[in-house]
C-alpha positions as CSV (number, residue, x, y, z in Angstrom):
1,M,-20.0,14.2,-1.5
2,G,-16.5,13.5,-2.8
3,K,-15.2,14.1,-6.3
4,A,-16.2,10.5,-7.3
5,H,-19.8,11.4,-6.3
6,V,-19.8,8.8,-3.6
7,T,-21.5,9.4,-0.2
8,E,-20.5,7.9,3.2
9,G,-23.7,5.8,2.9
10,D,-22.6,4.4,-0.4
11,L,-19.5,3.0,1.2
12,G,-21.5,0.8,3.6
13,S,-20.9,0.1,7.3
14,N,-17.6,0.0,9.2
15,K,-18.0,-3.7,9.9
16,E,-15.0,-5.9,9.0
17,S,-17.5,-8.5,7.6
18,D,-18.5,-6.0,4.8
19,L,-14.9,-6.0,3.4
20,I,-14.2,-7.9,0.3
21,P,-13.2,-11.4,1.7
22,G,-9.9,-11.5,-0.2
23,A,-9.0,-8.0,1.0
24,R,-9.9,-8.9,4.6
25,A,-7.7,-12.0,4.3
26,A,-4.8,-9.8,3.1
27,F,-5.2,-7.4,6.0
28,Y,-5.2,-10.4,8.4
29,A,-2.1,-11.7,6.7
30,W,-0.2,-8.4,7.2
31,I,-1.3,-8.3,10.8
32,H,0.0,-11.9,11.3
33,C,3.4,-11.0,9.8
34,A,3.7,-7.9,12.1
35,R,2.8,-9.9,15.2
36,E,4.3,-13.3,14.6
37,K,7.4,-12.9,12.5
38,P,10.8,-11.8,13.9
39,W,10.6,-8.0,14.5
40,L,12.9,-7.1,11.6
41,E,11.0,-9.4,9.2
42,G,7.6,-8.0,10.3
43,L,8.9,-4.4,10.0
44,A,10.2,-5.1,6.5
45,C,6.8,-6.6,5.6
46,S,5.1,-3.3,6.4
47,H,7.8,-1.0,5.2
48,I,8.1,-2.5,1.7
49,L,4.6,-1.0,1.1
50,E,6.1,2.4,1.7
51,R,9.3,1.8,-0.3
52,R,7.5,0.7,-3.4
53,N,5.8,4.1,-3.3
54,N,9.0,6.1,-3.4
55,D,9.7,7.4,-6.9
56,Q,13.4,7.7,-6.1
57,I,13.4,3.9,-5.7
58,V,10.7,2.7,-8.1
59,K,11.3,4.3,-11.5
60,G,8.5,5.0,-13.9
61,G,5.9,6.1,-11.3
62,T,4.6,5.0,-8.0
63,L,1.1,3.9,-7.2
64,T,0.1,7.4,-6.2
65,Q,1.7,9.0,-9.3
66,R,-0.1,6.5,-11.6
67,L,-3.4,7.3,-9.8
68,V,-2.9,11.0,-10.3
69,K,-2.2,10.5,-14.0
70,R,-5.1,8.2,-14.5
71,Q,-7.5,10.6,-12.8
72,E,-6.3,13.4,-15.1
73,R,-6.5,11.2,-18.2
74,E,-9.8,9.3,-17.5
75,L,-11.7,11.7,-15.3
76,G,-10.3,15.0,-16.4
77,I,-9.4,16.0,-12.8
78,K,-6.2,18.1,-12.9
79,Q,-3.6,17.2,-10.3
80,K,-4.1,20.5,-8.4
81,D,-7.8,19.7,-8.1
82,Q,-7.5,16.1,-6.8
83,D,-8.3,15.3,-3.2
84,I,-5.9,16.5,-0.5
85,G,-5.0,12.9,0.5
86,T,-3.6,12.2,-3.0
87,Q,-1.7,15.5,-2.9
88,V,-0.2,14.7,0.5
89,H,0.8,11.2,-0.6
90,L,2.8,12.5,-3.6
91,V,5.3,14.0,-1.0
92,A,4.7,11.8,2.0
93,D,5.4,8.5,0.2
94,V,9.1,9.5,-0.2
95,E,9.3,10.7,3.4
96,H,7.6,7.6,4.8
97,S,10.0,5.3,3.0
98,D,13.0,7.2,4.3
99,L,11.9,7.1,8.0
100,L,13.3,3.7,8.7
101,N,16.5,3.9,6.8
102,E,18.5,4.3,10.0
103,V,16.8,1.3,11.6
104,F,17.7,-0.9,8.7
105,T,21.2,0.5,8.5
106,R,21.7,-0.2,12.2
107,H,20.1,-3.6,12.4
108,V,20.7,-5.4,9.1
109,I,24.2,-6.5,9.9
110,D,24.6,-10.1,8.8
111,K,23.2,-12.8,6.5
112,L,20.4,-13.7,8.9
113,T,19.0,-10.2,9.2
114,V,19.4,-9.6,5.4
115,E,17.3,-12.8,4.9
116,Q,14.7,-11.7,7.4
117,V,14.2,-8.3,5.6
118,L,14.0,-10.0,2.2
119,R,11.6,-12.6,3.4
120,G,9.4,-9.9,5.0
121,A,9.4,-7.8,1.8
122,E,8.7,-10.8,-0.4
123,E,5.8,-12.0,1.8
124,S,4.2,-8.6,1.8
125,L,4.4,-8.2,-1.9
126,A,2.8,-11.6,-2.3
127,I,0.0,-10.5,0.1
128,E,-0.4,-7.3,-1.9
129,R,-0.8,-9.2,-5.1
130,C,-3.6,-11.2,-3.5
131,F,-5.2,-8.0,-2.2
132,H,-5.2,-6.4,-5.6
133,G,-6.5,-9.6,-7.2
134,A,-9.4,-9.6,-4.8
135,I,-10.2,-6.0,-5.5
136,A,-10.0,-6.6,-9.3
137,T,-12.3,-9.6,-9.1
138,A,-14.8,-7.6,-7.0
139,M,-14.7,-4.7,-9.5
140,A,-15.2,-7.1,-12.5
141,E,-18.3,-8.5,-10.7
142,L,-19.8,-5.0,-10.6
143,D,-20.2,-4.9,-14.4
């Protein structure tokens, strides 16, 4: 049992149909972008999710940093006692975002490629807003 006192059985099956419908639609949208958009646009669509988790880019705390602080404040779990996945993400988020710097430096060379990267990033962030909206709605329905 994890620190949230949730068992594997509590999480349900591994079937896609058990996912929250809005979350499932968001995952399908990200897959569509990766498969159907020009390669640089599709790459930017995925990569923006890493860049927004780099505290050297996003000032004021990344998603993982906010999660750590919230677990400390609301659940009383000290950072050093939080799960290993969270601990790893605090460091890996920066490294993941830096992995593709060379690719973008080499291939973003003109107005067209700049527009592709921006379109991919904007599309992904819109999808992410839908994803979080679906999760929030599902959580509100639990009450």
